[in-house]
mmCIF file of the N, C-alpha and C atoms, coordinates in Angstrom:
data_MODEL
# 
_entry.id   MODEL 
# 
loop_
_atom_site.group_PDB 
_atom_site.id 
_atom_site.type_symbol 
_atom_site.label_atom_id 
_atom_site.label_alt_id 
_atom_site.label_comp_id 
_atom_site.label_asym_id 
_atom_site.label_entity_id 
_atom_site.label_seq_id 
_atom_site.pdbx_PDB_ins_code 
_atom_site.Cartn_x 
_atom_site.Cartn_y 
_atom_site.Cartn_z 
_atom_site.occupancy 
_atom_site.B_iso_or_equiv 
_atom_site.pdbx_formal_charge 
_atom_site.auth_seq_id 
_atom_site.auth_comp_id 
_atom_site.auth_asym_id 
_atom_site.auth_atom_id 
_atom_site.pdbx_PDB_model_num 
ATOM 1   N N  . MET A 1 1  ? -23.865 -6.437  26.258  1.00 0.00 ? 1  MET A N  1 
ATOM 2   C CA . MET A 1 1  ? -22.511 -5.943  26.422  1.00 0.00 ? 1  MET A CA 1 
ATOM 3   C C  . MET A 1 1  ? -21.496 -7.049  26.151  1.00 0.00 ? 1  MET A C  1 
ATOM 4   N N  . LYS A 1 2  ? -21.785 -8.268  26.623  1.00 0.00 ? 2  LYS A N  1 
ATOM 5   C CA . LYS A 1 2  ? -20.883 -9.389  26.396  1.00 0.00 ? 2  LYS A CA 1 
ATOM 6   C C  . LYS A 1 2  ? -20.779 -9.699  24.908  1.00 0.00 ? 2  LYS A C  1 
ATOM 7   N N  . LYS A 1 3  ? -21.906 -9.568  24.195  1.00 0.00 ? 3  LYS A N  1 
ATOM 8   C CA . LYS A 1 3  ? -21.881 -9.827  22.754  1.00 0.00 ? 3  LYS A CA 1 
ATOM 9   C C  . LYS A 1 3  ? -20.995 -8.806  22.044  1.00 0.00 ? 3  LYS A C  1 
ATOM 10  N N  . LEU A 1 4  ? -21.073 -7.556  22.491  1.00 0.00 ? 4  LEU A N  1 
ATOM 11  C CA . LEU A 1 4  ? -20.267 -6.502  21.884  1.00 0.00 ? 4  LEU A CA 1 
ATOM 12  C C  . LEU A 1 4  ? -18.780 -6.763  22.119  1.00 0.00 ? 4  LEU A C  1 
ATOM 13  N N  . LEU A 1 5  ? -18.421 -7.129  23.344  1.00 0.00 ? 5  LEU A N  1 
ATOM 14  C CA . LEU A 1 5  ? -17.024 -7.434  23.643  1.00 0.00 ? 5  LEU A CA 1 
ATOM 15  C C  . LEU A 1 5  ? -16.543 -8.652  22.848  1.00 0.00 ? 5  LEU A C  1 
ATOM 16  N N  . GLY A 1 6  ? -17.403 -9.647  22.727  1.00 0.00 ? 6  GLY A N  1 
ATOM 17  C CA . GLY A 1 6  ? -17.054 -10.830 21.941  1.00 0.00 ? 6  GLY A CA 1 
ATOM 18  C C  . GLY A 1 6  ? -16.853 -10.480 20.477  1.00 0.00 ? 6  GLY A C  1 
ATOM 19  N N  . LEU A 1 7  ? -17.729 -9.629  19.956  1.00 0.00 ? 7  LEU A N  1 
ATOM 20  C CA . LEU A 1 7  ? -17.621 -9.200  18.567  1.00 0.00 ? 7  LEU A CA 1 
ATOM 21  C C  . LEU A 1 7  ? -16.333 -8.416  18.342  1.00 0.00 ? 7  LEU A C  1 
ATOM 22  N N  . LEU A 1 8  ? -16.002 -7.527  19.281  1.00 0.00 ? 8  LEU A N  1 
ATOM 23  C CA . LEU A 1 8  ? -14.763 -6.760  19.171  1.00 0.00 ? 8  LEU A CA 1 
ATOM 24  C C  . LEU A 1 8  ? -13.541 -7.676  19.242  1.00 0.00 ? 8  LEU A C  1 
ATOM 25  N N  . ALA A 1 9  ? -13.600 -8.679  20.091  1.00 0.00 ? 9  ALA A N  1 
ATOM 26  C CA . ALA A 1 9  ? -12.479 -9.611  20.215  1.00 0.00 ? 9  ALA A CA 1 
ATOM 27  C C  . ALA A 1 9  ? -12.283 -10.393 18.917  1.00 0.00 ? 9  ALA A C  1 
ATOM 28  N N  . VAL A 1 10 ? -13.385 -10.879 18.355  1.00 0.00 ? 10 VAL A N  1 
ATOM 29  C CA . VAL A 1 10 ? -13.300 -11.627 17.099  1.00 0.00 ? 10 VAL A CA 1 
ATOM 30  C C  . VAL A 1 10 ? -12.798 -10.728 15.981  1.00 0.00 ? 10 VAL A C  1 
ATOM 31  N N  . THR A 1 11 ? -13.295 -9.492  15.930  1.00 0.00 ? 11 THR A N  1 
ATOM 32  C CA . THR A 1 11 ? -12.852 -8.542  14.910  1.00 0.00 ? 11 THR A CA 1 
ATOM 33  C C  . THR A 1 11 ? -11.354 -8.279  15.040  1.00 0.00 ? 11 THR A C  1 
ATOM 34  N N  . GLY A 1 12 ? -10.893 -8.107  16.257  1.00 0.00 ? 12 GLY A N  1 
ATOM 35  C CA . GLY A 1 12 ? -9.465  -7.881  16.485  1.00 0.00 ? 12 GLY A CA 1 
ATOM 36  C C  . GLY A 1 12 ? -8.625  -9.062  16.038  1.00 0.00 ? 12 GLY A C  1 
ATOM 37  N N  . MET A 1 13 ? -9.098  -10.274 16.325  1.00 0.00 ? 13 MET A N  1 
ATOM 38  C CA . MET A 1 13 ? -8.353  -11.463 15.908  1.00 0.00 ? 13 MET A CA 1 
ATOM 39  C C  . MET A 1 13 ? -8.335  -11.593 14.388  1.00 0.00 ? 13 MET A C  1 
ATOM 40  N N  . LEU A 1 14 ? -9.462  -11.296 13.738  1.00 0.00 ? 14 LEU A N  1 
ATOM 41  C CA . LEU A 1 14 ? -9.498  -11.350 12.276  1.00 0.00 ? 14 LEU A CA 1 
ATOM 42  C C  . LEU A 1 14 ? -8.561  -10.311 11.670  1.00 0.00 ? 14 LEU A C  1 
ATOM 43  N N  . PHE A 1 15 ? -8.542  -9.124  12.250  1.00 0.00 ? 15 PHE A N  1 
ATOM 44  C CA . PHE A 1 15 ? -7.657  -8.068  11.758  1.00 0.00 ? 15 PHE A CA 1 
ATOM 45  C C  . PHE A 1 15 ? -6.198  -8.480  11.906  1.00 0.00 ? 15 PHE A C  1 
ATOM 46  N N  . THR A 1 16 ? -5.872  -9.049  13.048  1.00 0.00 ? 16 THR A N  1 
ATOM 47  C CA . THR A 1 16 ? -4.505  -9.512  13.290  1.00 0.00 ? 16 THR A CA 1 
ATOM 48  C C  . THR A 1 16 ? -4.128  -10.617 12.315  1.00 0.00 ? 16 THR A C  1 
ATOM 49  N N  . ALA A 1 17 ? -5.044  -11.536 12.083  1.00 0.00 ? 17 ALA A N  1 
ATOM 50  C CA . ALA A 1 17 ? -4.775  -12.626 11.144  1.00 0.00 ? 17 ALA A CA 1 
ATOM 51  C C  . ALA A 1 17 ? -4.581  -12.088 9.733   1.00 0.00 ? 17 ALA A C  1 
ATOM 52  N N  . ALA A 1 18 ? -5.388  -11.120 9.349   1.00 0.00 ? 18 ALA A N  1 
ATOM 53  C CA . ALA A 1 18 ? -5.266  -10.541 8.009   1.00 0.00 ? 18 ALA A CA 1 
ATOM 54  C C  . ALA A 1 18 ? -3.927  -9.831  7.855   1.00 0.00 ? 18 ALA A C  1 
ATOM 55  N N  . CYS A 1 19 ? -3.502  -9.136  8.865   1.00 0.00 ? 19 CYS A N  1 
ATOM 56  C CA . CYS A 1 19 ? -2.205  -8.447  8.799   1.00 0.00 ? 19 CYS A CA 1 
ATOM 57  C C  . CYS A 1 19 ? -1.073  -9.459  8.752   1.00 0.00 ? 19 CYS A C  1 
ATOM 58  N N  . GLY A 1 20 ? -1.201  -10.525 9.496   1.00 0.00 ? 20 GLY A N  1 
ATOM 59  C CA . GLY A 1 20 ? -0.179  -11.562 9.499   1.00 0.00 ? 20 GLY A CA 1 
ATOM 60  C C  . GLY A 1 20 ? -0.041  -12.210 8.138   1.00 0.00 ? 20 GLY A C  1 
ATOM 61  N N  . GLU A 1 21 ? -1.161  -12.480 7.472   1.00 0.00 ? 21 GLU A N  1 
ATOM 62  C CA . GLU A 1 21 ? -1.114  -13.072 6.140   1.00 0.00 ? 21 GLU A CA 1 
ATOM 63  C C  . GLU A 1 21 ? -0.468  -12.115 5.153   1.00 0.00 ? 21 GLU A C  1 
ATOM 64  N N  . LYS A 1 22 ? -0.751  -10.846 5.307   1.00 0.00 ? 22 LYS A N  1 
ATOM 65  C CA . LYS A 1 22 ? -0.206  -9.848  4.394   1.00 0.00 ? 22 LYS A CA 1 
ATOM 66  C C  . LYS A 1 22 ? 1.314   -9.813  4.512   1.00 0.00 ? 22 LYS A C  1 
ATOM 67  N N  . GLU A 1 23 ? 1.834   -9.837  5.708   1.00 0.00 ? 23 GLU A N  1 
ATOM 68  C CA . GLU A 1 23 ? 3.275   -9.814  5.913   1.00 0.00 ? 23 GLU A CA 1 
ATOM 69  C C  . GLU A 1 23 ? 3.914   -11.064 5.325   1.00 0.00 ? 23 GLU A C  1 
ATOM 70  N N  . ALA A 1 24 ? 3.251   -12.201 5.481   1.00 0.00 ? 24 ALA A N  1 
ATOM 71  C CA . ALA A 1 24 ? 3.795   -13.443 4.946   1.00 0.00 ? 24 ALA A CA 1 
ATOM 72  C C  . ALA A 1 24 ? 3.867   -13.379 3.426   1.00 0.00 ? 24 ALA A C  1 
ATOM 73  N N  . SER A 1 25 ? 2.835   -12.832 2.804   1.00 0.00 ? 25 SER A N  1 
ATOM 74  C CA . SER A 1 25 ? 2.863   -12.746 1.343   1.00 0.00 ? 25 SER A CA 1 
ATOM 75  C C  . SER A 1 25 ? 3.931   -11.759 0.888   1.00 0.00 ? 25 SER A C  1 
ATOM 76  N N  . GLU A 1 26 ? 4.139   -10.693 1.652   1.00 0.00 ? 26 GLU A N  1 
ATOM 77  C CA . GLU A 1 26 ? 5.192   -9.742  1.308   1.00 0.00 ? 26 GLU A CA 1 
ATOM 78  C C  . GLU A 1 26 ? 6.560   -10.399 1.437   1.00 0.00 ? 26 GLU A C  1 
ATOM 79  N N  . GLU A 1 27 ? 6.741   -11.223 2.474   1.00 0.00 ? 27 GLU A N  1 
ATOM 80  C CA . GLU A 1 27 ? 8.008   -11.931 2.644   1.00 0.00 ? 27 GLU A CA 1 
ATOM 81  C C  . GLU A 1 27 ? 8.230   -12.894 1.489   1.00 0.00 ? 27 GLU A C  1 
ATOM 82  N N  . THR A 1 28 ? 7.158   -13.554 1.052   1.00 0.00 ? 28 THR A N  1 
ATOM 83  C CA . THR A 1 28 ? 7.267   -14.475 -0.075  1.00 0.00 ? 28 THR A CA 1 
ATOM 84  C C  . THR A 1 28 ? 7.668   -13.726 -1.327  1.00 0.00 ? 28 THR A C  1 
ATOM 85  N N  . GLU A 1 29 ? 7.064   -12.560 -1.563  1.00 0.00 ? 29 GLU A N  1 
ATOM 86  C CA . GLU A 1 29 ? 7.408   -11.755 -2.728  1.00 0.00 ? 29 GLU A CA 1 
ATOM 87  C C  . GLU A 1 29 ? 8.878   -11.331 -2.672  1.00 0.00 ? 29 GLU A C  1 
ATOM 88  N N  . ILE A 1 30 ? 9.336   -10.957 -1.495  1.00 0.00 ? 30 ILE A N  1 
ATOM 89  C CA . ILE A 1 30 ? 10.734  -10.547 -1.336  1.00 0.00 ? 30 ILE A CA 1 
ATOM 90  C C  . ILE A 1 30 ? 11.661  -11.722 -1.624  1.00 0.00 ? 30 ILE A C  1 
ATOM 91  N N  . GLU A 1 31 ? 11.297  -12.921 -1.126  1.00 0.00 ? 31 GLU A N  1 
ATOM 92  C CA . GLU A 1 31 ? 12.123  -14.097 -1.380  1.00 0.00 ? 31 GLU A CA 1 
ATOM 93  C C  . GLU A 1 31 ? 12.204  -14.395 -2.873  1.00 0.00 ? 31 GLU A C  1 
ATOM 94  N N  . VAL A 1 32 ? 11.082  -14.245 -3.579  1.00 0.00 ? 32 VAL A N  1 
ATOM 95  C CA . VAL A 1 32 ? 11.065  -14.487 -5.026  1.00 0.00 ? 32 VAL A CA 1 
ATOM 96  C C  . VAL A 1 32 ? 11.958  -13.477 -5.734  1.00 0.00 ? 32 VAL A C  1 
ATOM 97  N N  . ILE A 1 33 ? 11.877  -12.228 -5.319  1.00 0.00 ? 33 ILE A N  1 
ATOM 98  C CA . ILE A 1 33 ? 12.711  -11.186 -5.926  1.00 0.00 ? 33 ILE A CA 1 
ATOM 99  C C  . ILE A 1 33 ? 14.187  -11.486 -5.692  1.00 0.00 ? 33 ILE A C  1 
ATOM 100 N N  . ILE A 1 34 ? 14.531  -11.898 -4.479  1.00 0.00 ? 34 ILE A N  1 
ATOM 101 C CA . ILE A 1 34 ? 15.927  -12.221 -4.160  1.00 0.00 ? 34 ILE A CA 1 
ATOM 102 C C  . ILE A 1 34 ? 16.411  -13.391 -5.014  1.00 0.00 ? 34 ILE A C  1 
ATOM 103 N N  . GLU A 1 35 ? 15.568  -14.429 -5.154  1.00 0.00 ? 35 GLU A N  1 
ATOM 104 C CA . GLU A 1 35 ? 15.955  -15.576 -5.974  1.00 0.00 ? 35 GLU A CA 1 
ATOM 105 C C  . GLU A 1 35 ? 16.168  -15.162 -7.424  1.00 0.00 ? 35 GLU A C  1 
ATOM 106 N N  . ASP A 1 36 ? 15.274  -14.314 -7.946  1.00 0.00 ? 36 ASP A N  1 
ATOM 107 C CA . ASP A 1 36 ? 15.422  -13.834 -9.324  1.00 0.00 ? 36 ASP A CA 1 
ATOM 108 C C  . ASP A 1 36 ? 16.718  -13.049 -9.492  1.00 0.00 ? 36 ASP A C  1 
ATOM 109 N N  . MET A 1 37 ? 17.031  -12.221 -8.503  1.00 0.00 ? 37 MET A N  1 
ATOM 110 C CA . MET A 1 37 ? 18.264  -11.437 -8.580  1.00 0.00 ? 37 MET A CA 1 
ATOM 111 C C  . MET A 1 37 ? 19.489  -12.341 -8.535  1.00 0.00 ? 37 MET A C  1 
ATOM 112 N N  . GLU A 1 38 ? 19.453  -13.374 -7.693  1.00 0.00 ? 38 GLU A N  1 
ATOM 113 C CA . GLU A 1 38 ? 20.576  -14.308 -7.607  1.00 0.00 ? 38 GLU A CA 1 
ATOM 114 C C  . GLU A 1 38 ? 20.779  -15.032 -8.937  1.00 0.00 ? 38 GLU A C  1 
ATOM 115 N N  . GLU A 1 39 ? 19.668  -15.461 -9.559  1.00 0.00 ? 39 GLU A N  1 
ATOM 116 C CA . GLU A 1 39 ? 19.765  -16.142 -10.847 1.00 0.00 ? 39 GLU A CA 1 
ATOM 117 C C  . GLU A 1 39 ? 20.339  -15.213 -11.907 1.00 0.00 ? 39 GLU A C  1 
ATOM 118 N N  . ALA A 1 40 ? 19.870  -13.974 -11.920 1.00 0.00 ? 40 ALA A N  1 
ATOM 119 C CA . ALA A 1 40 ? 20.369  -13.004 -12.898 1.00 0.00 ? 40 ALA A CA 1 
ATOM 120 C C  . ALA A 1 40 ? 21.855  -12.743 -12.684 1.00 0.00 ? 40 ALA A C  1 
ATOM 121 N N  . ALA A 1 41 ? 22.270  -12.638 -11.427 1.00 0.00 ? 41 ALA A N  1 
ATOM 122 C CA . ALA A 1 41 ? 23.683  -12.400 -11.125 1.00 0.00 ? 41 ALA A CA 1 
ATOM 123 C C  . ALA A 1 41 ? 24.535  -13.580 -11.585 1.00 0.00 ? 41 ALA A C  1 
ATOM 124 N N  . GLU A 1 42 ? 24.048  -14.798 -11.357 1.00 0.00 ? 42 GLU A N  1 
ATOM 125 C CA . GLU A 1 42 ? 24.790  -15.978 -11.796 1.00 0.00 ? 42 GLU A CA 1 
ATOM 126 C C  . GLU A 1 42 ? 24.939  -15.996 -13.314 1.00 0.00 ? 42 GLU A C  1 
ATOM 127 N N  . GLU A 1 43 ? 23.866  -15.631 -14.029 1.00 0.00 ? 43 GLU A N  1 
ATOM 128 C CA . GLU A 1 43 ? 23.927  -15.598 -15.490 1.00 0.00 ? 43 GLU A CA 1 
ATOM 129 C C  . GLU A 1 43 ? 24.945  -14.569 -15.970 1.00 0.00 ? 43 GLU A C  1 
ATOM 130 N N  . VAL A 1 44 ? 24.951  -13.411 -15.333 1.00 0.00 ? 44 VAL A N  1 
ATOM 131 C CA . VAL A 1 44 ? 25.900  -12.364 -15.719 1.00 0.00 ? 44 VAL A CA 1 
ATOM 132 C C  . VAL A 1 44 ? 27.331  -12.826 -15.468 1.00 0.00 ? 44 VAL A C  1 
ATOM 133 N N  . ILE A 1 45 ? 27.559  -13.468 -14.341 1.00 0.00 ? 45 ILE A N  1 
ATOM 134 C CA . ILE A 1 45 ? 28.903  -13.962 -14.019 1.00 0.00 ? 45 ILE A CA 1 
ATOM 135 C C  . ILE A 1 45 ? 29.345  -15.006 -15.038 1.00 0.00 ? 45 ILE A C  1 
ATOM 136 N N  . GLU A 1 46 ? 28.438  -15.929 -15.385 1.00 0.00 ? 46 GLU A N  1 
ATOM 137 C CA . GLU A 1 46 ? 28.781  -16.951 -16.372 1.00 0.00 ? 46 GLU A CA 1 
ATOM 138 C C  . GLU A 1 46 ? 29.111  -16.324 -17.722 1.00 0.00 ? 46 GLU A C  1 
ATOM 139 N N  . GLU A 1 47 ? 28.313  -15.351 -18.148 1.00 0.00 ? 47 GLU A N  1 
ATOM 140 C CA . GLU A 1 47 ? 28.570  -14.684 -19.419 1.00 0.00 ? 47 GLU A CA 1 
ATOM 141 C C  . GLU A 1 47 ? 29.903  -13.932 -19.387 1.00 0.00 ? 47 GLU A C  1 
ATOM 142 N N  . ALA A 1 48 ? 30.205  -13.304 -18.267 1.00 0.00 ? 48 ALA A N  1 
ATOM 143 C CA . ALA A 1 48 ? 31.475  -12.582 -18.141 1.00 0.00 ? 48 ALA A CA 1 
ATOM 144 C C  . ALA A 1 48 ? 32.650  -13.552 -18.214 1.00 0.00 ? 48 ALA A C  1 
ATOM 145 N N  . GLU A 1 49 ? 32.516  -14.710 -17.567 1.00 0.00 ? 49 GLU A N  1 
ATOM 146 C CA . GLU A 1 49 ? 33.583  -15.711 -17.613 1.00 0.00 ? 49 GLU A CA 1 
ATOM 147 C C  . GLU A 1 49 ? 33.797  -16.212 -19.040 1.00 0.00 ? 49 GLU A C  1 
ATOM 148 N N  . GLU A 1 50 ? 32.688  -16.437 -19.763 1.00 0.00 ? 50 GLU A N  1 
ATOM 149 C CA . GLU A 1 50 ? 32.803  -16.877 -21.155 1.00 0.00 ? 50 GLU A CA 1 
ATOM 150 C C  . GLU A 1 50 ? 33.497  -15.815 -22.005 1.00 0.00 ? 50 GLU A C  1 
ATOM 151 N N  . MET A 1 51 ? 33.136  -14.563 -21.790 1.00 0.00 ? 51 MET A N  1 
ATOM 152 C CA . MET A 1 51 ? 33.753  -13.481 -22.550 1.00 0.00 ? 51 MET A CA 1 
ATOM 153 C C  . MET A 1 51 ? 35.246  -13.388 -22.245 1.00 0.00 ? 51 MET A C  1 
ATOM 154 N N  . MET A 1 52 ? 35.620  -13.591 -20.982 1.00 0.00 ? 52 MET A N  1 
ATOM 155 C CA . MET A 1 52 ? 37.037  -13.544 -20.612 1.00 0.00 ? 52 MET A CA 1 
ATOM 156 C C  . MET A 1 52 ? 37.804  -14.684 -21.276 1.00 0.00 ? 52 MET A C  1 
ATOM 157 N N  . GLU A 1 53 ? 37.200  -15.876 -21.301 1.00 0.00 ? 53 GLU A N  1 
ATOM 158 C CA . GLU A 1 53 ? 37.853  -17.009 -21.951 1.00 0.00 ? 53 GLU A CA 1 
ATOM 159 C C  . GLU A 1 53 ? 38.050  -16.739 -23.440 1.00 0.00 ? 53 GLU A C  1 
ATOM 160 N N  . GLU A 1 54 ? 37.020  -16.178 -24.084 1.00 0.00 ? 54 GLU A N  1 
ATOM 161 C CA . GLU A 1 54 ? 37.132  -15.852 -25.504 1.00 0.00 ? 54 GLU A CA 1 
ATOM 162 C C  . GLU A 1 54 ? 38.222  -14.803 -25.734 1.00 0.00 ? 54 GLU A C  1 
ATOM 163 N N  . ALA A 1 55 ? 38.291  -13.829 -24.851 1.00 0.00 ? 55 ALA A N  1 
ATOM 164 C CA . ALA A 1 55 ? 39.312  -12.790 -24.979 1.00 0.00 ? 55 ALA A CA 1 
ATOM 165 C C  . ALA A 1 55 ? 40.706  -13.384 -24.802 1.00 0.00 ? 55 ALA A C  1 
ATOM 166 N N  . GLU A 1 56 ? 40.856  -14.296 -23.834 1.00 0.00 ? 56 GLU A N  1 
ATOM 167 C CA . GLU A 1 56 ? 42.149  -14.951 -23.620 1.00 0.00 ? 56 GLU A CA 1 
ATOM 168 C C  . GLU A 1 56 ? 42.572  -15.726 -24.862 1.00 0.00 ? 56 GLU A C  1 
ATOM 169 N N  . GLU A 1 57 ? 41.613  -16.454 -25.457 1.00 0.00 ? 57 GLU A N  1 
ATOM 170 C CA . GLU A 1 57 ? 41.923  -17.218 -26.662 1.00 0.00 ? 57 GLU A CA 1 
ATOM 171 C C  . GLU A 1 57 ? 42.329  -16.291 -27.803 1.00 0.00 ? 57 GLU A C  1 
ATOM 172 N N  . ALA A 1 58 ? 41.629  -15.181 -27.945 1.00 0.00 ? 58 ALA A N  1 
ATOM 173 C CA . ALA A 1 58 ? 41.951  -14.225 -29.008 1.00 0.00 ? 58 ALA A CA 1 
ATOM 174 C C  . ALA A 1 58 ? 43.337  -13.633 -28.801 1.00 0.00 ? 58 ALA A C  1 
ATOM 175 N N  . ILE A 1 59 ? 43.674  -13.344 -27.558 1.00 0.00 ? 59 ILE A N  1 
ATOM 176 C CA . ILE A 1 59 ? 45.001  -12.787 -27.254 1.00 0.00 ? 59 ILE A CA 1 
ATOM 177 C C  . ILE A 1 59 ? 46.084  -13.822 -27.539 1.00 0.00 ? 59 ILE A C  1 
ATOM 178 N N  . GLU A 1 60 ? 45.846  -15.077 -27.129 1.00 0.00 ? 60 GLU A N  1 
ATOM 179 C CA . GLU A 1 60 ? 46.820  -16.136 -27.387 1.00 0.00 ? 60 GLU A CA 1 
ATOM 180 C C  . GLU A 1 60 ? 47.028  -16.323 -28.885 1.00 0.00 ? 60 GLU A C  1 
ATOM 181 N N  . ASP A 1 61 ? 45.933  -16.296 -29.647 1.00 0.00 ? 61 ASP A N  1 
ATOM 182 C CA . ASP A 1 61 ? 46.041  -16.431 -31.102 1.00 0.00 ? 61 ASP A CA 1 
ATOM 183 C C  . ASP A 1 61 ? 46.822  -15.268 -31.700 1.00 0.00 ? 61 ASP A C  1 
ATOM 184 N N  . ALA A 1 62 ? 46.579  -14.073 -31.192 1.00 0.00 ? 62 ALA A N  1 
ATOM 185 C CA . ALA A 1 62 ? 47.275  -12.892 -31.711 1.00 0.00 ? 62 ALA A CA 1 
ATOM 186 C C  . ALA A 1 62 ? 48.761  -12.948 -31.380 1.00 0.00 ? 62 ALA A C  1 
ATOM 187 N N  . VAL A 1 63 ? 49.102  -13.446 -30.207 1.00 0.00 ? 63 VAL A N  1 
ATOM 188 C CA . VAL A 1 63 ? 50.504  -13.536 -29.800 1.00 0.00 ? 63 VAL A CA 1 
ATOM 189 C C  . VAL A 1 63 ? 51.223  -14.599 -30.622 1.00 0.00 ? 63 VAL A C  1 
ATOM 190 N N  . GLU A 1 64 ? 50.554  -15.718 -30.874 1.00 0.00 ? 64 GLU A N  1 
ATOM 191 C CA . GLU A 1 64 ? 51.154  -16.798 -31.651 1.00 0.00 ? 64 GLU A CA 1 
ATOM 192 C C  . GLU A 1 64 ? 51.377  -16.392 -33.107 1.00 0.00 ? 64 GLU A C  1 
ATOM 193 N N  . ALA A 1 65 ? 50.535  -15.523 -33.616 1.00 0.00 ? 65 ALA A N  1 
ATOM 194 C CA . ALA A 1 65 ? 50.641  -15.136 -35.034 1.00 0.00 ? 65 ALA A CA 1 
ATOM 195 C C  . ALA A 1 65 ? 51.733  -14.180 -35.261 1.00 0.00 ? 65 ALA A C  1 
# 
């Protein structure tokens, strides 16, 4: 009986550890996704700023002409 209880206890601890690792890997995946989204957003903002600068220059050239 003691062996059975010990086996159940070890099984429970292994199950808990496996679930804990799974959550950690999911959190890591989420962090990677968030970082990728932040990088993509920064790139879009930079491209938009460049386009605005080009548009401003084109407008200034058109006004001067």
